[in-house]
All heavy atoms as an XYZ file, in Angstrom:
776
protein
N      27.563     31.130      9.570
C      27.127     29.757      9.498
C      28.277     28.825      9.885
O      28.070     27.886     10.654
C      26.616     29.442      8.092
C      26.220     28.015      7.858
S      24.672     27.474      8.576
C      23.509     28.140      7.435
N      29.471     29.080      9.382
C      30.619     28.224      9.695
C      30.922     28.259     11.192
O      31.102     27.209     11.822
C      31.866     28.644      8.872
C      33.120     27.938      9.361
C      31.641     28.359      7.393
N      30.958     29.429     11.772
C      31.239     29.562     13.211
C      30.176     28.848     14.039
O      30.488     28.153     15.009
C      31.306     31.053     13.599
O      32.311     31.689     12.803
C      31.638     31.234     15.058
N      28.930     28.980     13.657
C      27.831     28.340     14.384
C      27.911     26.820     14.260
O      27.702     26.098     15.240
C      26.475     28.853     13.868
O      26.449     30.271     14.037
C      25.323     28.243     14.618
N      28.231     26.319     13.091
C      28.374     24.876     12.921
C      29.525     24.331     13.755
O      29.405     23.273     14.381
C      28.562     24.523     11.442
C      27.323     24.654     10.569
C      27.689     24.523      9.101
C      26.273     23.619     10.958
N      30.637     25.047     13.776
C      31.781     24.602     14.600
C      31.379     24.580     16.063
O      31.684     23.641     16.791
C      32.995     25.520     14.398
C      33.851     25.182     13.219
C      34.499     23.793     13.284
N      35.339     23.691     14.471
C      35.274     22.689     15.359
N      34.443     21.691     15.202
N      36.065     22.695     16.409
N      30.676     25.614     16.528
C      30.237     25.677     17.925
C      29.290     24.523     18.254
O      29.227     24.079     19.408
C      29.569     27.024     18.205
N      28.584     24.018     17.243
C      27.666     22.894     17.432
C      28.391     21.549     17.333
O      27.768     20.504     17.437
C      26.543     22.966     16.409
N      29.713     21.598     17.094
C      30.507     20.373     17.073
C      30.778     19.771     15.709
O      31.352     18.691     15.610
N      30.401     20.464     14.642
C      30.666     19.951     13.297
C      32.144     20.189     12.973
O      32.614     21.325     13.042
C      29.763     20.636     12.248
C      30.082     20.125     10.852
C      28.295     20.432     12.588
N      32.891     19.139     12.633
C      34.317     19.301     12.310
C      34.539     20.176     11.070
O      33.743     20.131     10.118
C      34.792     17.874     12.040
C      33.773     16.981     12.670
C      32.479     17.736     12.586
N      35.603     20.934     11.092
C      35.930     21.820      9.963
C      36.100     21.033      8.670
O      35.727     21.512      7.601
C      37.182     22.629     10.266
N      36.634     19.825      8.747
C      36.821     19.025      7.520
C      35.478     18.700      6.867
O      35.383     18.647      5.644
C      37.642     17.784      7.785
C      37.050     16.815      8.730
C      37.941     15.597      9.000
N      37.659     14.988     10.262
C      36.504     14.432     10.611
N      35.515     14.419      9.755
N      36.331     13.882     11.798
N      34.426     18.499      7.669
C      33.092     18.262      7.103
C      32.539     19.539      6.481
O      31.889     19.494      5.435
C      32.128     17.740      8.166
C      32.401     16.311      8.562
C      31.373     15.777      9.541
O      30.209     16.244      9.527
O      31.745     14.893     10.340
N      32.782     20.658      7.133
C      32.354     21.949      6.584
C      33.058     22.191      5.254
O      32.442     22.629      4.284
C      32.631     23.079      7.591
C      31.767     22.881      8.850
C      32.386     24.449      6.957
C      32.150     23.763     10.015
N      34.341     21.853      5.192
C      35.122     22.047      3.971
C      34.572     21.233      2.801
O      34.707     21.644      1.650
C      36.584     21.690      4.221
N      33.956     20.107      3.082
C      33.379     19.285      2.014
C      32.123     19.936      1.423
O      31.752     19.645      0.296
C      33.048     17.893      2.546
C      34.295     17.092      2.870
C      33.990     15.770      3.562
O      32.801     15.376      3.639
O      34.942     15.136      4.020
N      31.487     20.821      2.182
C      30.261     21.481      1.722
C      30.521     22.806      1.019
O      29.651     23.317      0.327
C      29.321     21.716      2.907
N      31.695     23.363      1.216
C      32.043     24.672      0.659
C      33.083     24.480     -0.442
O      34.042     23.732     -0.246
C      32.626     25.604      1.755
C      31.613     25.822      2.867
C      33.060     26.939      1.158
C      32.152     26.643      4.028
N      32.936     25.159     -1.588
C      33.984     25.060     -2.612
C      35.353     25.419     -2.022
O      35.465     26.341     -1.212
C      33.558     26.087     -3.664
C      32.088     26.239     -3.471
C      31.856     26.051     -1.994
N      36.361     24.665     -2.414
C      37.707     24.835     -1.857
C      38.203     26.281     -1.944
O      38.880     26.757     -1.045
C      38.686     23.908     -2.570
C      40.076     23.951     -2.004
C      41.008     23.001     -2.714
O      40.638     22.323     -3.666
N      42.237     22.947     -2.265
N      37.833     26.984     -2.990
C      38.298     28.365     -3.151
C      37.642     29.337     -2.184
O      38.026     30.501     -2.119
C      38.044     28.825     -4.584
O      36.646     28.838     -4.844
N      36.656     28.873     -1.399
C      35.923     29.740     -0.471
C      36.236     29.455      0.996
O      35.826     30.202      1.877
C      34.404     29.587     -0.679
C      33.929     29.879     -2.073
C      33.892     31.376     -2.308
N      33.254     31.715     -3.560
C      33.911     32.193     -4.612
N      35.208     32.352     -4.573
N      33.257     32.521     -5.709
N      36.958     28.360      1.276
C      37.265     27.958      2.653
C      38.655     27.337      2.634
O      38.838     26.182      2.280
C      36.207     26.953      3.128
C      36.199     26.657      4.600
C      36.211     27.668      5.544
C      36.139     25.350      5.047
C      36.165     27.382      6.908
C      36.085     25.045      6.403
C      36.096     26.062      7.329
N      39.654     28.153      2.951
C      41.050     27.739      2.863
C      41.600     27.338      4.227
O      41.137     27.829      5.251
C      41.905     28.884      2.319
C      41.531     29.467      0.964
C      42.491     30.607      0.620
C      41.535     28.407     -0.120
N      42.629     26.487      4.214
C      43.247     26.097      5.476
C      44.761     26.015      5.344
O      45.300     25.868      4.248
C      42.704     24.747      5.945
O      43.186     23.689      5.144
N      45.405     26.129      6.499
C      46.850     25.929      6.623
C      47.088     25.087      7.874
O      46.249     25.033      8.774
C      47.639     27.260      6.723
C      47.537     28.056      5.431
C      47.204     28.088      7.913
N      48.253     24.458      7.930
C      48.632     23.701      9.116
C      48.897     24.626     10.288
O      49.367     25.760     10.113
C      49.908     22.884      8.854
C      49.663     21.698      7.941
O      48.562     21.124      7.997
O      50.579     21.344      7.178
N      48.613     24.134     11.488
C      48.949     24.860     12.702
C      47.912     25.894     13.099
O      46.790     25.904     12.592
N      48.336     26.769     14.013
C      47.451     27.803     14.561
C      48.088     29.180     14.500
O      48.249     29.851     15.521
C      47.100     27.470     16.016
O      46.401     26.274     16.085
N      48.487     29.625     13.304
C      49.091     30.957     13.225
C      48.080     32.042     13.615
O      46.876     31.865     13.454
C      49.501     31.083     11.754
C      48.599     30.138     11.033
C      48.306     29.024     11.993
N      48.591     33.143     14.141
C      47.733     34.255     14.551
C      48.269     35.566     13.991
O      49.453     35.677     13.669
C      47.660     34.323     16.078
N      47.392     36.540     13.864
C      47.726     37.908     13.462
C      48.554     37.944     12.180
O      48.140     37.405     11.178
C      48.407     38.645     14.613
C      47.545     38.671     15.867
O      46.314     38.797     15.725
O      48.094     38.538     16.973
N      49.728     38.566     12.222
C      50.558     38.701     11.028
C      51.000     37.339     10.508
O      51.106     37.129      9.298
C      51.767     39.583     11.308
N      51.267     36.410     11.413
C      51.662     35.064     10.999
C      50.541     34.370     10.228
O      50.791     33.570      9.333
C      52.056     34.211     12.202
C      53.351     34.685     12.865
O      54.155     35.358     12.184
O      53.549     34.372     14.046
N      49.305     34.669     10.581
C      48.156     34.098      9.885
C      48.147     34.560      8.434
O      48.053     33.752      7.510
C      46.853     34.514     10.582
C      45.562     34.016      9.954
C      45.402     32.517     10.170
C      44.377     34.760     10.540
N      48.287     35.842      8.229
C      48.318     36.393      6.862
C      49.485     35.806      6.072
O      49.329     35.427      4.914
C      48.447     37.912      6.889
C      47.214     38.610      7.385
C      47.481     40.113      7.544
N      46.385     40.735      8.234
C      45.488     41.529      7.655
N      45.595     41.805      6.375
N      44.516     42.041      8.353
N      50.638     35.737      6.714
C      51.822     35.212      6.040
C      51.643     33.744      5.662
O      52.001     33.329      4.563
C      53.052     35.369      6.936
C      54.336     34.921      6.272
C      55.550     35.142      7.159
O      55.513     36.004      8.051
O      56.540     34.427      6.939
N      51.085     32.948      6.572
C      50.883     31.525      6.300
C      49.970     31.314      5.096
O      50.244     30.469      4.231
C      50.299     30.828      7.529
N      48.896     32.085      5.022
C      47.993     31.938      3.882
C      48.622     32.480      2.608
O      48.448     31.894      1.537
C      46.629     32.569      4.177
C      45.756     31.666      4.993
C      45.719     31.774      6.373
C      45.004     30.677      4.388
C      44.941     30.925      7.141
C      44.218     29.815      5.139
C      44.187     29.933      6.525
N      49.371     33.556      2.696
C      50.040     34.115      1.511
C      51.071     33.134      0.949
O      51.215     33.003     -0.272
C      50.695     35.442      1.857
N      51.764     32.431      1.828
C      52.756     31.450      1.382
C      52.102     30.235      0.735
O      52.638     29.672     -0.212
C      53.628     30.995      2.553
C      54.630     32.015      3.087
C      55.278     31.519      4.376
C      55.691     32.313      2.031
N      50.968     29.829      1.246
C      50.294     28.630      0.746
C      49.374     28.883     -0.444
O      49.057     27.962     -1.185
C      49.490     27.975      1.873
C      50.379     27.199      2.818
O      50.724     26.055      2.543
N      50.774     27.826      3.914
N      48.927     30.124     -0.582
C      47.994     30.470     -1.651
C      48.507     31.736     -2.347
O      48.255     32.854     -1.886
C      46.579     30.688     -1.084
C      46.063     29.466     -0.353
C      46.199     29.357      1.038
C      45.479     28.415     -1.047
C      45.748     28.225      1.711
C      45.027     27.284     -0.378
C      45.167     27.195      0.997
O      44.721     26.074      1.647
N      49.252     31.577     -3.444
C      49.911     32.714     -4.103
C      48.996     33.876     -4.479
O      49.428     35.017     -4.476
C      50.523     32.089     -5.359
C      50.688     30.649     -5.020
C      49.551     30.312     -4.099
N      47.718     33.627     -4.783
C      46.807     34.705     -5.164
C      46.021     35.236     -3.968
O      45.050     35.971     -4.131
C      45.838     34.217     -6.238
C      46.541     33.880     -7.540
C      45.565     33.436     -8.585
C      46.309     33.112     -9.879
N      45.417     32.713    -10.946
N      46.448     34.892     -2.750
C      45.753     35.297     -1.526
C      45.705     36.814     -1.388
O      46.711     37.494     -1.489
C      46.465     34.688     -0.316
C      45.887     35.083      1.008
C      44.659     34.601      1.405
C      46.568     35.948      1.845
C      44.117     34.961      2.625
C      46.042     36.311      3.065
C      44.815     35.818      3.456
N      44.501     37.359     -1.184
C      44.277     38.780     -0.956
C      43.598     38.914      0.410
O      42.419     38.590      0.545
C      43.384     39.351     -2.049
C      43.061     40.826     -1.861
O      43.419     41.415     -0.813
O      42.418     41.393     -2.767
N      44.323     39.370      1.448
C      43.769     39.403      2.806
C      42.449     40.159      2.935
O      41.619     39.827      3.777
C      44.853     40.085      3.640
C      46.058     40.142      2.799
C      45.662     39.903      1.385
N      42.210     41.159      2.094
C      40.984     41.934      2.163
C      39.735     41.157      1.777
O      38.621     41.591      2.037
N      39.918     39.998      1.175
C      38.789     39.192      0.712
C      38.429     38.057      1.673
O      37.589     37.224      1.354
C      39.097     38.600     -0.666
C      39.216     39.659     -1.722
C      39.616     39.046     -3.057
N      39.640     40.068     -4.077
C      38.827     40.099     -5.123
N      37.937     39.151     -5.296
N      38.905     41.065     -5.994
N      39.062     38.026      2.837
C      38.882     36.906      3.766
C      38.565     37.384      5.174
O      39.039     38.431      5.604
C      40.147     36.042      3.796
C      40.399     35.431      2.459
C      41.115     35.978      1.438
C      39.886     34.206      1.978
N      41.072     35.153      0.343
C      40.327     34.047      0.654
C      39.091     33.214      2.544
C      40.002     32.944     -0.116
C      38.773     32.109      1.778
C      39.233     31.977      0.462
N      37.774     36.597      5.896
C      37.500     36.871      7.304
C      38.682     36.336      8.112
O      38.757     35.147      8.412
C      36.196     36.193      7.757
C      34.966     36.814      7.169
C      34.253     36.175      6.176
C      34.518     38.050      7.619
C      33.107     36.749      5.634
C      33.382     38.640      7.091
C      32.673     37.981      6.096
N      39.603     37.222      8.438
C      40.814     36.842      9.166
C      40.686     37.066     10.669
O      41.482     36.532     11.442
C      42.021     37.628      8.638
C      42.389     37.356      7.181
C      43.451     38.340      6.712
C      42.867     35.930      7.008
N      39.699     37.841     11.086
C      39.560     38.176     12.504
C      39.030     37.026     13.343
O      39.181     37.037     14.564
C      38.633     39.383     12.678
C      39.231     40.646     12.098
O      40.468     40.696     11.916
O      38.472     41.588     11.821
N      38.401     36.053     12.712
C      37.804     34.952     13.453
C      38.059     33.630     12.724
O      37.125     32.970     12.264
C      36.291     35.203     13.619
C      35.678     34.269     14.629
O      36.358     33.676     15.445
N      34.373     34.123     14.557
N      39.332     33.201     12.633
C      39.608     31.957     11.928
C      39.051     30.757     12.700
O      38.837     30.818     13.904
C      41.138     31.917     11.866
C      41.586     32.743     13.015
C      40.543     33.809     13.189
N      38.820     29.696     11.983
C      38.358     28.441     12.571
C      39.582     27.574     12.819
O      40.386     27.370     11.912
C      37.377     27.725     11.613
C      37.016     26.351     12.130
C      36.143     28.577     11.384
N      39.711     27.082     14.032
C      40.847     26.215     14.362
C      40.290     24.849     14.750
O      39.431     24.740     15.614
C      41.656     26.811     15.491
C      42.220     28.190     15.121
C      43.137     28.751     16.188
N      43.372     30.156     16.051
C      44.066     30.755     15.084
N      44.575     30.049     14.131
N      44.220     32.059     15.071
N      40.800     23.819     14.082
C      40.292     22.475     14.321
C      41.301     21.448     13.826
O      41.858     21.608     12.739
C      38.948     22.307     13.598
C      38.217     21.022     13.950
O      38.398     20.517     15.071
O      37.453     20.535     13.107
N      41.518     20.424     14.639
C      42.362     19.287     14.262
C      43.723     19.719     13.710
O      44.195     19.187     12.711
C      41.619     18.398     13.260
C      40.349     17.794     13.822
C      39.581     16.945     12.822
O      39.836     17.034     11.605
O      38.715     16.191     13.274
N      44.355     20.701     14.349
C      45.691     21.123     13.951
C      45.764     21.971     12.703
O      46.836     22.161     12.132
N      44.630     22.485     12.264
C      44.589     23.348     11.084
C      43.864     24.639     11.424
O      43.066     24.687     12.354
C      43.885     22.659      9.914
C      44.591     21.387      9.454
C      44.122     20.888      8.122
N      44.460     21.737      6.995
C      45.667     21.854      6.446
N      46.670     21.192      6.939
N      45.866     22.643      5.406
N      44.130     25.671     10.627
C      43.439     26.952     10.743
C      42.760     27.218      9.413
O      43.384     27.126      8.351
C      44.425     28.082     11.084
O      45.037     27.779     12.341
C      43.728     29.426     11.176
N      41.470     27.548      9.498
C      40.637     27.754      8.316
C      40.119     29.194      8.295
O      39.845     29.770      9.332
C      39.420     26.837      8.373
C      39.737     25.385      8.496
C      40.125     24.726      9.637
C      39.705     24.400      7.476
N      40.314     23.407      9.371
C      40.066     23.172      8.050
C      39.383     24.444      6.121
C      40.113     21.998      7.322
C      39.438     23.266      5.395
C      39.802     22.065      5.992
N      39.963     29.749      7.085
C      39.345     31.062      6.914
C      38.301     30.974      5.801
O      38.405     30.157      4.897
C      40.363     32.175      6.614
C      41.208     31.847      5.384
C      41.238     32.454      7.842
C      42.122     32.964      4.929
N      37.295     31.844      5.912
C      36.182     31.878      4.959
C      36.272     33.169      4.153
O      36.585     34.231      4.694
C      34.836     31.832      5.717
C      33.666     31.900      4.748
C      34.743     30.596      6.576
N      35.950     33.079      2.881
C      35.969     34.256      2.019
C      34.810     35.203      2.331
O      33.770     34.780      2.829
C      35.903     33.847      0.527
O      36.068     35.009     -0.288
C      34.589     33.192      0.175
N      35.019     36.462      2.023
C      33.960     37.471      2.122
C      33.221     37.584      0.792
O      32.164     38.185      0.722
C      34.569     38.850      2.438
C      35.222     38.947      3.782
C      35.834     40.331      3.946
C      36.573     40.473      5.253
N      37.198     41.804      5.375
N      33.807     37.044     -0.261
C      33.297     37.183     -1.617
C      32.519     35.922     -2.014
O      33.081     34.840     -2.111
C      34.455     37.402     -2.628
C      35.405     38.498     -2.163
C      33.906     37.656     -4.021
C      34.778     39.863     -2.009
N      31.225     36.089     -2.223
C      30.373     34.980     -2.636
C      29.690     35.380     -3.928
O      29.904     36.454     -4.446
C      29.363     34.632     -1.541
C      30.057     34.009     -0.370
C      30.653     34.664      0.677
C      30.300     32.632     -0.159
N      31.233     33.763      1.534
C      31.023     32.504      1.047
C      29.966     31.468     -0.856
C      31.423     31.275      1.551
C      30.353     30.253     -0.340
C      31.074     30.165      0.846
N      28.864     34.548     -4.439
C      28.186     34.861     -5.692
C      26.913     34.067     -5.799
O      26.241     33.821     -4.807
N      26.623     33.625     -6.980
C      25.366     32.927     -7.252
C      25.264     31.566     -6.570
O      24.179     31.028     -6.450
C      25.188     32.752     -8.752
C      25.032     34.060     -9.459
C      24.943     33.858    -10.940
N      24.975     35.149    -11.589
C      24.203     35.475    -12.586
N      23.354     34.608    -13.070
N      24.288     36.666    -13.128
N      26.373     31.012     -6.138
C      26.318     29.693     -5.506
C      26.148     29.769     -3.992
O      26.236     28.752     -3.308
C      27.544     28.864     -5.877
C      28.821     29.395     -5.262
O      28.869     30.501     -4.750
N      29.862     28.597     -5.315
N      25.869     30.931     -3.462
C      25.738     31.097     -2.015
C      24.629     30.227     -1.436
O      24.841     29.508     -0.458
C      25.492     32.578     -1.657
O      26.576     33.356     -2.160
C      25.377     32.770     -0.159
N      23.456     30.274     -2.030
C      22.328     29.524     -1.472
C      22.556     28.012     -1.510
O      22.298     27.329     -0.513
C      21.025     29.902     -2.158
C      19.826     29.429     -1.368
C      18.523     30.082     -1.802
O      18.536     31.017     -2.616
O      17.494     29.631     -1.294
N      23.082     27.444     -2.599
C      23.363     26.003     -2.571
C      24.384     25.615     -1.487
O      24.261     24.569     -0.851
C      23.910     25.701     -3.966
C      23.362     26.785     -4.835
C      23.272     27.999     -3.941
N      25.371     26.466     -1.255
C      26.352     26.190     -0.204
C      25.667     26.235      1.164
O      25.890     25.367      2.015
C      27.544     27.175     -0.259
C      28.438     27.016      0.962
C      28.343     26.966     -1.533
N      24.826     27.242      1.384
C      24.097     27.322      2.653
C      23.200     26.103      2.858
O      23.076     25.597      3.983
C      23.285     28.611      2.722
C      24.104     29.898      2.862
C      23.198     31.113      2.749
C      24.881     29.917      4.158
N      22.599     25.605      1.800
C      21.773     24.390      1.889
C      22.625     23.206      2.353
O      22.223     22.442      3.238
C      21.130     24.058      0.544
C      19.928     24.885      0.217
C      18.753     24.608      1.134
O      18.560     23.450      1.577
O      18.024     25.566      1.432
N      23.795     23.048      1.752
C      24.685     21.939      2.139
C      25.152     22.095      3.581
O      25.216     21.115      4.333
C      25.873     21.853      1.180
C      25.491     21.391     -0.213
C      26.677     21.006     -1.061
N      27.648     22.055     -1.259
C      27.628     22.935     -2.272
N      26.659     22.889     -3.175
N      28.565     23.845     -2.385
N      25.474     23.316      3.984
C      25.919     23.554      5.358
C      24.802     23.269      6.354
O      25.038     22.677      7.410
C      26.425     24.989      5.520
C      27.733     25.307      4.811
C      28.012     26.803      4.874
C      28.888     24.515      5.417
N      23.587     23.664      6.024
C      22.453     23.437      6.916
C      22.253     21.939      7.167
O      21.926     21.526      8.282
C      21.169     24.063      6.323
O      21.395     25.471      6.171
C      19.973     23.852      7.215
N      22.502     21.126      6.163
C      22.354     19.674      6.298
C      23.378     19.070      7.265
O      23.183     17.966      7.771
C      22.443     19.004      4.938
C      21.235     19.306      4.066
C      21.361     18.692      2.707
C      20.152     19.075      1.851
N      20.264     18.605      0.486
N      24.463     19.795      7.535
C      25.480     19.315      8.480
C      25.087     19.574      9.931
O      25.645     18.967     10.843
C      26.822     20.013      8.215
C      27.481     19.755      6.870
C      28.737     20.624      6.745
C      27.817     18.297      6.691
N      24.146     20.473     10.133
C      23.762     20.878     11.489
C      23.144     19.706     12.253
O      22.358     18.939     11.692
C      22.779     22.038     11.438
N      23.502     19.567     13.526
C      22.877     18.523     14.341
C      21.365     18.754     14.425
O      20.901     19.894     14.388
C      23.512     18.714     15.715
C      24.753     19.516     15.479
C      24.487     20.342     14.261
N      20.615     17.642     14.522
C      19.164     17.767     14.676
C      18.844     18.612     15.901
O      19.579     18.612     16.873
C      18.533     16.380     14.827
C      18.475     15.609     13.531
C      17.683     14.331     13.673
O      16.651     14.331     14.382
O      18.119     13.334     13.083
N      17.756     19.301     15.847
C      17.269     20.138     16.949
C      18.185     21.328     17.257
O      18.014     21.993     18.267
C      17.064     19.317     18.238
C      16.219     18.074     18.073
C      14.793     18.390     17.614
O      14.218     19.385     18.008
N      14.247     17.526     16.776
N      19.180     21.600     16.408
C      20.080     22.726     16.681
C      19.455     24.062     16.304
O      19.878     25.100     16.790
C      21.403     22.549     15.914
O      21.187     22.673     14.529
N      18.497     24.023     15.374
C      17.884     25.266     14.926
C      18.743     26.035     13.949
O      18.419     27.167     13.592
N      19.842     25.455     13.506
C      20.738     26.138     12.576
C      20.111     26.124     11.184
O      19.703     25.080     10.692
C      22.134     25.482     12.546
C      22.789     25.609     13.923
C      22.998     26.089     11.449
C      24.091     24.838     14.056
N      20.047     27.306     10.578
C      19.489     27.416      9.243
C      19.742     28.807      8.701
O      20.532     29.578      9.251
N      19.065     29.143      7.642
C      19.198     30.472      7.045
C      17.877     30.827      6.396
O      17.008     29.987      6.176
C      20.335     30.508      6.014
C      19.987     29.812      4.728
C      19.507     30.549      3.645
C      20.077     28.435      4.609
C      19.150     29.912      2.465
C      19.735     27.798      3.437
C      19.278     28.535      2.368
O      18.920     27.907      1.217
N      17.732     32.092      6.077
C      16.560     32.561      5.368
C      17.012     33.547      4.311
O      17.709     34.518      4.615
C      15.602     33.257      6.355
C      14.328     33.732      5.695
C      13.371     34.379      6.707
O      13.429     34.006      7.894
O      12.616     35.264      6.294
N      16.641     33.285      3.070
C      16.981     34.194      1.989
C      16.165     35.476      2.127
O      14.998     35.434      2.496
C      16.699     33.536      0.642
N      16.815     36.603      1.851
C      16.155     37.900      1.948
C      16.151     38.522      0.556
O      17.182     38.577     -0.107
C      16.905     38.823      2.942
C      16.261     40.186      2.985
C      16.948     38.194      4.314
N      15.005     38.973      0.122
C      14.909     39.645     -1.176
C      15.450     41.053     -1.053
O      15.248     41.717     -0.042
C      13.449     39.694     -1.640
O      12.952     38.399     -1.794
N      16.096     41.530     -2.095
C      16.645     42.885     -2.042
C      15.704     43.905     -2.580
O      14.714     43.727     -3.111
C      17.963     42.971     -2.803
O      17.886     42.344     -4.046
């Protein structure tokens, strides 16, 4: 959802307002690979690289953002807020699937 919203032109700072801060982290600049992990580890002492999507960071306005892999009961409300950011006629949305 985050990648699709960015591709549709939604700024990362707006996406960050819809996602709890602990689920969408950012650092200054555009670090890559090992530097990316190091930058987040330095800025977030409890950072665990295995819990984050590091292969496809979001880069916008001089910052690099990553999204957590770990969600919980608040997933659907976050998706609702993100869907509201989508440009009209974009078709961006989600569908809950029963397990």
